[in-house]
N, C-alpha and C positions, 0 to 999 in steps of 0.2 A: 431791216432784215425781212426778206420775203418768207412767208410761211411755207413749210415743207410737209409733205405726206409721203408715206410709203407707197411704192408702186402697187397698183391694184392687183396685178397677177401674183405679187409676192404675198399680199394679204390673203387673197382667195386661195392660194395654193394649199395652205394648211395652217390653221390658227396655231397649232403646236410649233411649227417652224417659225411663224411670226413672233410668237412669244419668246422662243429661244433666241431669236435675233435681238430682241429688246432687252432680254436679261443677260445677254452675253457681254463679258467684260470688253470684248473687242469694239463694241458699239461706241465706247468712249473715245476710241481712236479715229472713228469715222467723222470727218469734218461736217457732213450733213446730218449726222446723228445728233450732234449737239443742238443744231438749229431745230430739229424735230422735237427734241425734249423740251425746248423752251416754249414751243407752241402748243403743247399738249398737256391738258390738265391731268394730274396724276403723276406725270413724270417731272413736272416742274418742281413739285415738292421734293422729289428725290434729288433733283439737280441742285436746287438752291438752299433747301432747309436741312438737308441731311448730307453734308459733305463727306461724312465717313462712309457713305454708301457708294461713293464714286471710286472707280478703279483709277488711282492717281498716276500709275505708271503709264497707262494708255492715254489718259487725258492730258498728261504733261507733254505728249508728242503732238497734241492737236492744236493747230493754229487758231481754230475757232473757239477754243476753250481758254483763251488767254485771259479773259476777264476773271474766270474762276481761279486760274493759276495765280494771278496777282492778288486776288481777294484772300486766298488761303495759302500764303507762301510757305507755311510750315509743312503743308501736305505735298509740296512739289517733289516729284521724283526726278532727280538730276540726270539719271540715265535717259529717261524719256525726254526731258526738257532739252537735252543736248541735241536731239533730233528735230526740235521744233523750229520751223523757219520763220515764225512770226517775228517782226522787227523787235518787239518788246521782249520776246523770249531771248533773242540773240543778244540784246543789250544786257539782260540779266546775266547771261552766261559770260559775256566778255568783262563784266564788272566783278565776276566771281570765277576767275580763270581756274582756280584750284578745284572747282566743282565740275568742271567740264569732263565728260566721259568721251574719250577720243574715238572709241568704237562707233558710237552713235553720232557724235559730232562730225565725223568724217562723211556722214551721209547728209548733213544739213545743207539744203539747197539755197539758203539765203545768201545773196551775193556778198554781204559783209562777212558772213561766216566762212564762205569759200575763200575769200581773200585772206582771212586769218589762218585758215587751214594751210593754204599754199605758202604762207609766211612762216609756217612751222612744219616743214616737210618731215623733219625727224620724228614727229609725233603722229603723223598721218597713218591710219590703218588702211592700206591700199585695197584690201578686200572689200571694205565698206565704201571707201571713196569711189570705187568703180561703179557703185549704184547711184552716185550723186548726179542729179539731172540738171544742175546748173550749167549753162553754156560755158562758163569759165572752167569748170571742172572737166567737162567733156573735151574742150579744146586742149587742156593740159594732157589728158589721157591720149588724145590723138597724136600729140607731139611726143609722147613718151609711152609708146605701146607696151614696153616691157613692164610698165607699172600696172597694166590692165589685169584684173582678176576676172576671167571670162565668165565664171559662174554668176557672180553678182552683176557684172556688166551686161549680161544677157537680159536683165530686166530694165535696163536703162533706155527709156524711150527716145532720149536725145542721141543715143548712139546707134540707132537702127541702121544707118548707112554702113557703119563699120561692121556691124554684125552680119549684115547680108553680104558683105564682101568677104567675110570669113565664116561661112556656114559651118565649117568643121569645128569651130571653136564655140559654137552656140551650146549653151546648156538649156535643154528643152523645157525643163521644169520652170526655171526662172524666166525663160523666154515667154512662157504662157502668161506671165504677169505684166509683160511689156505692152502698153496700150497701142503702140505703133506696129506691133507684130501681129495683131489679130487678122488683118487681111492675108498676110503670108501664111498664117496657121491654117486658115480656111481654104486657101487656094492651092496648097501644095501637098500632094499625097505623101511626100516623104516627111512632112512635119509631124511632130508628136505633140499632142495636146495633153497637158497635165491639168486636170479639172480642179485639183486642190488650189493651184495658183490662179487658174482662169476664173475661179469663183470670186476672186478679189479684184478682177480686172474690170474697171468701169467701161472700157471700150467694147467689152464682150457681153454687155447686158442683154442684147437681143439674142445672142447665141445661147446664153444661159436660160433665157425664157423658153427657147425651143428644146432645151435639154435639161429640164428641171430635175430629172431623176439622177443626174450626174453632179448636181450642185453639192458642194461641201458647205452646209448651212452655217456652221460656226464661223468659217472664214468669210462667208458671204456677208457677214455683219460688218466687215471692213470695207465693203464695196460702196463708194459714195453714190453710185448710180442706182442703188435700191430706193433712193429718195428722189422725189421730183417736186416741182413747185405746186402748191395747193392753190389753184387759180380760183376755186370757189370761195375759199377762205379769204383770199386777196380781194375778191369782189365784195364780199360782205364787209370786210374791213374798210374798203373804199366808200361803201354806202354809209357806214357808220360815221366815217370821217366827214362825208358830205353833209350828213344831218347835223353833226357837231358844228361845222362851219356855218351852216344856215342858222342854227340856233344862236350862235354867238353873234353873227352879223345882224340878226333881226331882234336882238335883245332890246327891250324898251329903253334901257339906259343909253345904248348906242344910238338908237333911232332919234330919241328926243334930244340927245346931245347935238345932233346935226340940225335941229330946228332952230333957226335964228329969227325968222320973221313970220308974219301971218301967211305970206305967200308960200313959204316952205311947208307950213302946216297944211295948207290947202292942197299942195302938190302931193304930200305924203298921203292925204286922205284919198285923193283920186287914184293913186297907185294901188292902194290896198282895198278900197271899198267900191269904187265905181265899176259898173259892169262894162265889159267890152262892147263897143258898138258893132 
């Protein structure tokens, strides 16, 4: 797992906002937020040693939190888990079918989940299925347009072609959440931007940086793009790994284990102690 850090402009914008993001229960739903907590002292205690501090409804939706979900099964929120596309989460759901919540399960983009959903059409909640980004789900909706609930379908990035062909059906609030809609929102004067939803849109992170006063900071905690790779930490980790490898490779036990003859001993001496000519 590569180390993560919060974007510098988010941190520098206002420490109060930064702290509100980290203390926000939505952060447990952010896939990159979990990785950030794992890498930072202070939050690792909160994450691993105090499971009661976790917002389990939000975490249960998070595919990157699957190890915590499996470690603390009694804390799992089945409404949230029903939305979780991680294969292990879907396996848990399908082996406990009575615990599936079909509102959130209808949005589950895991292919195995979508196949199960389409095999039980009488239980599908089409309002939520319209937001399902799996290609199988979008294909079904294209073939059955009367099943489309345009409000939630407007946020479905995989349905952008259908939406642009039917602009009168677009719900502009939810459309602002659509990652593939950002160029259209910026380049069309008739488009309406809803900053509440746009604050959650990872494809709009550069737009949000230029319009910080319009950000909804609580919802911003849901945006995966507020975190980026921490290359400095990765570099330091690599240096430490290099030192560990060298230390292990040059351990006396390992070196002398390879010495079989007097010639080997002389060669080892030359490698380590002879000056270069």
